[in-house]
N, C-alpha and C positions, 0 to 999 in steps of 0.2 A: 505493499500501500503507501502510495505517495501522498504527501498531506500538499494542500494549496499553498500556493505564494501569500496566501492572505494568512493562513496560520504562522508559516514561517516566519512571517512581518510579525504577527502579535507575540512570538515567542523572544522576538529581537525586540520589540519596544517594553515587554515586561523585565526580560532579562538587564537590559538597559535602567528601567527605573529603580531596579532593585540595587543596583549600584551605585545610585548617586546619594548623598547625602541625606538622611532622614527628613521630611518636612520641605526640603528641597523641590521645588516644582521645575519640570522640564517641558519642552516645547516641543510639538511635532516635527518643527523644521530643524532644531540640532540632531535629534534622532535620524531624521533622515540623510543629513548630512553626514554622521558618524557613520553610517551604514549604506550610503551610496545606494537609496531607496527613493523612487520618485515621492514626493509630497503628498501628491493627491491621492495615490493609492494609500499612505499610510495614516491619510486623513481619515481614511473611511475604516482602517484598523483599529486606529485609536476609538473612532465612535462606538463601533463595535463590543470593543474592549470594556469602554464605559459602559453602555447599555447592560453588559454581560456582569456589572459589576466588579470587575476586576481593577479597574483604575477609577480614579475621581479626576474630572475635567472640570475647569474652571473658564469661563470665558472674560474676554475682556482684556485691558490694557496690561493687567499684571497677572493674567490667567496661565494657566499651563495645565500640566499632566502628575499625577504620582499616583503612586499603588494605594488599594484601597484597604488593603488587607497585608501583613506580614510574609514574606516568602515564603515561610513555614506553613503556612495555610492554604496556599494556592496551588491545588492538584495539576500537574500536566494532562491528565485525562479529561478535566472539567475544560482546560482551556480548550483543548481539542474538539469537544462535544458543541462549545461555543461557537467556534470559529468555521467549523466545517459545514458547507451547507447541507452535506447530505455524507452518512456513513454508510450508505448501501452500496456494498462492491461491486454489484452488477446493475443494470437496467434492463428487465425480461421484457420490456414494453415497448421500448425505440431501439429497433423493430422488434415487433412481436416476436417473442421464440416459441418457435411449435413445442419444445421442451418446458415449458412454464409448469405445467399441470404436474407431471412427472419428475421436474427436474431435483437432483440429489445434490447439485453443487452450489447453489445460492446458498442453503441452511448452514454447509459447511465453511464457506464463506463469511457468514454471518457470524457462524462462533467464532472464527477466528479473529475478525474486526473485533469481536467483544473481548476476547482475549489481549490485542494489542492496547484496548482501552483499559482495560484491568490491570495491565502491566504499567502503562503511565500514570495510572492512578498511585501506584505505590511509591511515585518520586513526587516533590514538590519543585517549586520554582527556584527554592535557597537549593535542592541539591544540584542544579544546574549553573547557578549563579553567584551563589557565594564563595568562593576562590579565588585566590589571590591573582592566578593568571589571567581569569576573565576580567578581573576590576582593573589589571594593571593593563590591558588591552584596552578597554574603554577610555581609562583615566588619560592613557598617552595620545587619545585622539582627540582629547579636549585641547 
């Protein structure tokens, strides 16, 4: 399974926000610059992260974004569930598959996806961001 770029960028935003000083607001522009990603796309990612409750977004002149929760409480599986439009591994309707009624593949693939998400739920944002190497890379880019 390959995650969408949307989810990839969401993880980058969360990793970055977990590396900045607690309480400090960051901007979409600075994160886009650090990771060299389009600001328009990153803005959509940030909006979705805000709606899902992972980050707090403050508008206005002194606005910005920050984590809504401690990195230790943000499960990676929750991020994937919130950001991926669908976790359905195959689309049996487009085009309509003749095997759909008796197919044994889709249940197996669905089980694999469930295992994938359950494995991600064993890890938090802190597990992937709270190390000196990641923080050093992000700070040296500032």
